[in-house]
N, C-alpha and C positions, 0 to 999 in steps of 0.2 A: 885411590880413585881408579876405577877401571871403566873403559868405554869400548865399544866396538861398532863403528859406523863409518861409512863412506858416503859421500853426497855428490850431487850435481848442482852447479851454480844456478841460482835463481829458482830452484825447486821450492815448493811451499808445502809439501807433504812429508818432509823429512823430519825425523825425530832423533835427537841426541839422547841416548839413555846412559846413565852412569850409576855406579854404586859408590857411596861415600863410606870409606873404611878408615879405621885407625891405622896409621902407618906402622906402628910397632907391633900390634897384635894381629893385624889383618882382619879384625872383626868389624862388622858393619856398625856404623854410627847410628845410634837411636835418634831419630829426628822428631821426637815428640815435642811439640811447641816451637819447632824451628822454622826458619825461613831459609830457603836455598836460592842463591842468585848465580847466574851465569854471566861472566864479564868477558868482553873481547873488544878489539879495535875494529871498527868498520873499514870497508875498502877506502873510505874517504879519511881514514885515520881519526875517527871520532870514537870516544869511549862509549860502549854500549853495555847496559846492565839490564838483564831480563830475569824475572822470577821463574824458577823452575817448578814443575809439579812434583809433589812428593807422592810417589807411587806406592811405597811401602815404608811406613814410619819405622818399623822394627828392623827391616832389612837394609835400610839406608838407600833405597832405590829412588832415583829422581829422573825426570825427563824434561825436555824442552822441544817444542815443535817450532821450527824456523818459519818466519814470516817472509813475505815478499821482499826481495832485495837484500836479505841478511846473509845468504851464503855467497861466497865469492872464491874463485880459484886463485892459486893452486892449493894453498894451505891456510888454515885458520888456527890461531893459537887462542885458547880460552882458559879461564880459571873458574873454579867453583868456590863459592863462599857460603859457608853454613853459619847462620846466626842462631844460636840456641835460645832457649826460653829465658835465660838469664842475660841475654843481649851480648854474649861472648861470641866473637867471630873466629872461625877456623877456615883458613884459605888453603886450597889444594897446594901441596908442595911442588908437585910437578905440573907443568902446563899440559893442558889437554890439547893435543894437536890432531886436527882432522884433515883428511885429504878431500879436496873438493875438485871434481873434474869440471872443466869448462864445458858449457853446453855446445853441442854441434848444431849449427844453424844452417839448414839446407837452403 
């Protein structure tokens, strides 16, 4: 799993982009017929599961645009879960950690 994103708390135009890859070969996972979910704990310590958009089935590219109140500072730990067409689940081995800067309120 690879990502490259930094965010600001409470923004609603931020998109997390990721590439689902096989840990051993490094090759993208084919997402044909798959569902990809993003899981994290909210700032209130409640489990959150959101469906990601599959941007490229053959290149394993997925994304999620955060909604109001979902981003909180300073760090968020997330995991990606791919459920393939045969209902087999593959969970990211490493946590996805994103830095979220607190909003400056004038």
